[in-house]
N, C-alpha and C positions, 0 to 999 in steps of 0.2 A: 366792759370792766367795772367793777364796783370798787370805789376807793372810799374808805372810812377814815376821817381825820379827827381824832381827839373828841369823839362823840360822848356826850354826857346825857343821861336820861334818869331823872329822879321819880321814885315812887310817889313822892310828895314834894312838889317844888319849893314848899315853904320849910322843909327840913333838909338841910345840906347833907347830913349824913346817910339819908336814905336814898342811895343811888343804885339803880338797877344797873347802869352802865356808867363807868367812871374813867372817862379819857380813854375810850377804845380807838384804836387805829389799826387798820389792816387792809389788805388788798385781795379781791377775788377776781382772778383774770376770767375773761370769757372762755367758756367751754369747760371749765373744771367741775369736778363733783366736791363741793365743800360741805363738811359736816361740822355743826357746832355742837360741842359737848361741854359737860360740866355737871356739878352737883345741882340739886334742887335749889333755886334761888340765886343761881350764879349770874343770871341775866340772859340765858339762851334765848327764850321766846321773846324777850324784849328787844335783843339785837336783831332777831328775824323780823319782827314787826317794824322796826325802824328801817331796816334795809328795804322792806317791800313797801314802804310809805304808809303802812297802816298807823304808824305812830311818827310824830315828829320829835327830833332830838331837842333837848333844852339848850345844848351848846354843841359845838363842833359842825362839821358838814359831811354830807355823803355825795360823791360824784358818781354818776353813771355815764360812761363813755365821755367824760369831761363835762357834763352838765351838772350843776349843783342842784339837787333835787329840793333843797330848802328855798331855792329862788324861784321855783316853778309855781305857776298859779294852780288853783284847784282843777281848772279845766285841763291844764297840761298834765297834771297828775293822773286825772281820770283817763286821759288819752293813753298815757304810759301804761296804766294798769290794764287797758283793753287792747294793748298791743305787745309790748315787750315783756311785761311782768305778769305773772299768774301765781295762784296760791293754792296749796293743798292743806287742809287742816286735819288734825287728829281725828275730829268728828266731822263726818262728810257733809253735814249741813245740806242734805237733799231736801227739797219740798215734797212732802208725802203725797200730795194730790196731783203731782206732775209725773209723767212717765220718765224713764231714763232718758230718752231722747229729749224731751222737754226741758229736764234738769240740765242736760249739757248745753242747751240753747239759751239758758237763763242770761249769760252775758250779753246776749243780743237783744233781750227783751226790755227796750227802752221806749217809753211812751206807747203811742198806738201804731207805730210803724210795723207793717207786717215783715215777718222774717223771709228772707228770699230762699228760693229753692236751692241755690247754691250753698248757702249757709247750712241749710238742712242736710244736704249731701255731705258737707264737711263734718257736721255732727255725727252722722251715721258712720262715717269713715274713722272718726275718733273712737266711737264705741267699738267698732271692729278692731281697731288697733290695740285696745286694751283687753281684748278677749271676750267681748259681749255681743258678738254678732247674733242676730236674732232675737235679742232681749230688749230691743230699743222701745218696745210698747209696754214694758212691765213697770208697774209701780214699785217704789222702793221697798214696800213692805213684802213684795213677792221676790225679793233679791236677798242672797246671803249678805253677811257683814262685808266679806271681801269683795263681792260684786258691787256693793254700794260704794266702797272706797274706789273701785275702778271707774264707776260713774264719775265720782268727783274728780279723778285724774283726767278723764276725757273731758270734763267741763273746763278743767285748766288748760288743756292742750287746744281747745277749739279756736282759741284766739291766736294760735301759732306763736307762743311766747318765745323769747330769747332767754329769759331767766325764769326758772320754776322754784318757788319756795315751798318748802313742805315742812310743817310744824308737827313732828312725831307722826308721821303718815301710817306707821305700823302699830302705833301704841294701843289701839283697841282691838288689834287682830291676833288670831292664834299664830303660832310660829310658822306653819306650813303656809298660811295665807300671807302673812308678813313677808316671808322669804319671796313669794311669788310677786308681791308688790315692789320689793326692792330690786328684783331682777328686771322688772319693767322700767324702774326708774333709772337703772344703770343703762339699759338699752336706750332710752331717751337721751341720756347724757352722751352716749356713744354717737348718737346722731347729731350732736352739736348744741344741745340745749344745756345751758349752765344750770347746775342744780345746787341749791343752798338749802341744807336740811338740818333740822334740829333732831337729835335722837340721844336717848339715854342708854341705848343698847350698843355695846362694844363691838359686837359682831357686825353690825351695820355700819358703824363708824369706820370699821377697818376697811370697808369697800370704797371709802373716799379717797380722792387724790390730796386733798387739803383737809386737815383736821384743826379746827379753832377751839381751843380749850379756854373756857372762862372760868375765873374764880373771883368771887367778891365783886363782879362787874368789870373785871380787867382781864385783858388777854394774857393768859398764862403760857399758852403754846400754840403758835400759828404753824404747825408742822405740815411738811409735804412728804408725799410718798412717790 
């Protein structure tokens, strides 16, 4: 469970009026599909980045299963990001000189320690899970935009996350491919992964069980379906 308590995040800490988040409080239970919506500049991506620990709030706190993320050391946060949390971006951020399989294994590429056969097996299984069986040796340039986004999803899944954050995951895709990616995210949520997504597309927000609408950095509507 994620609990947000009176969180404030400023664009510029020296300017009190320039707040991306202005006293946001909400709860995202484990296992839900939450979608953060709002107009451009409402604070959607900032809230997602604060929830996923990519940004630190200027005030307030965020609790994950009772633990205050703000009191965790950088080592503890790194451990959290490599276990419970994972992120999908609008732009897939694949490394062009690595194969699909190697891109999925990036979370395990730390130092000079070799990657185990078990982790490679898990990565192959993740690629198969997102519909890319037989394409693990292809470079990103040999994959379509939708396939590249699926590699990014597989990379997010390889650590077996409990919470999957997604920032406009269909924003750069055509409708048919976007629909397929959303269907996959819904499947993953049905399997127990908590989904926290930012989207500006009403038809995709309608698929969520919790819609968090922001306006000028404040929660306007934490609606449930």
